[in-house]
C-alpha positions in Angstrom: 27.3 4.1 4.6 30.7 1.8 4.6 32.4 1.4 0.8 33.6 -2.0 0.9 36.5 -3.7 -1.8 34.1 -5.4 -3.5 32.4 -1.8 -5.0 29.0 -1.9 -3.6 28.1 0.6 -1.1 26.2 -0.9 1.9 24.0 1.1 4.3 23.2 -1.3 7.1 24.2 1.1 9.8 21.5 3.5 8.1 18.6 0.7 8.4 19.8 -0.5 11.7 19.2 3.6 13.1 15.7 3.6 11.3 14.7 0.2 12.7 15.9 1.2 16.3 14.2 4.6 16.0 10.6 2.8 14.8 11.0 0.0 17.5 11.2 2.6 19.7 8.1 4.9 18.4 6.2 1.4 18.4 7.3 1.1 22.1 6.0 4.4 23.0 2.6 4.0 21.3 1.8 0.5 22.5 0.7 1.7 25.7 -1.5 4.7 24.6 -5.1 3.7 24.6 -7.1 3.2 21.1 -4.9 5.6 19.0 -1.4 3.9 20.1 -2.5 0.3 17.9 -2.8 2.7 15.0 0.7 4.0 15.2 2.4 1.2 17.0 1.7 -1.4 14.6 2.7 -0.1 11.4 6.1 1.6 13.4 6.3 -2.2 14.6 6.1 -3.9 11.1 8.3 -1.6 9.9 10.7 -1.9 12.6 11.1 -5.7 12.1 11.5 -5.3 7.9 14.7 -2.9 8.8 15.7 -4.7 11.5 15.9 -7.6 9.5 17.2 -5.5 6.2 19.7 -4.1 8.8 20.8 -7.3 10.3 21.6 -9.3 7.1 23.4 -6.5 5.4 25.6 -6.0 8.3 26.1 -9.7 8.7 29.2 -10.1 6.9 30.9 -7.1 7.2 32.1 -6.7 10.6 31.4 -3.1 11.0 29.4 -3.6 14.4 26.2 -2.1 14.0 23.8 -4.7 13.7 23.1 -4.5 17.2 20.7 -1.4 16.4 19.1 -3.3 13.8 18.5 -6.3 15.9 17.2 -4.4 19.2 14.8 -2.1 16.6 13.4 -5.3 15.2 13.2 -7.2 18.8 11.3 -4.0 20.0 9.1 -4.0 16.9 8.3 -7.9 17.5 7.3 -7.0 21.4 4.9 -4.5 20.6 3.3 -6.8 17.9 3.2 -9.6 20.6 1.7 -7.1 22.9 -1.0 -5.8 20.7 -2.3 -9.2 19.8 -2.7 -10.4 23.5 -4.1 -6.9 24.1 -6.8 -7.4 21.3 -7.2 -11.3 22.5 -7.4 -10.0 26.0 -10.6 -7.8 24.8 -12.3 -10.1 22.4 -12.9 -12.6 25.7 
């Protein structure tokens, strides 16, 4: 955690690490048939949420670890899009 002059302790870097990890889990499981969707969707939703929180908390600090939150959130969005396209293709 980084201690700033305003007395608040911000943990955007740790949240960014979580988003990146969950995004990687979602990417790995999105290609596993049947069971993978049950793991990939919650992991992707959590990655997107943590990515937003991590990016917004690091935005004005200049620490430089916001890229982890952005990459993790983007991976989560990509996985959600992939699952959505897969479900749409299976229903037609």
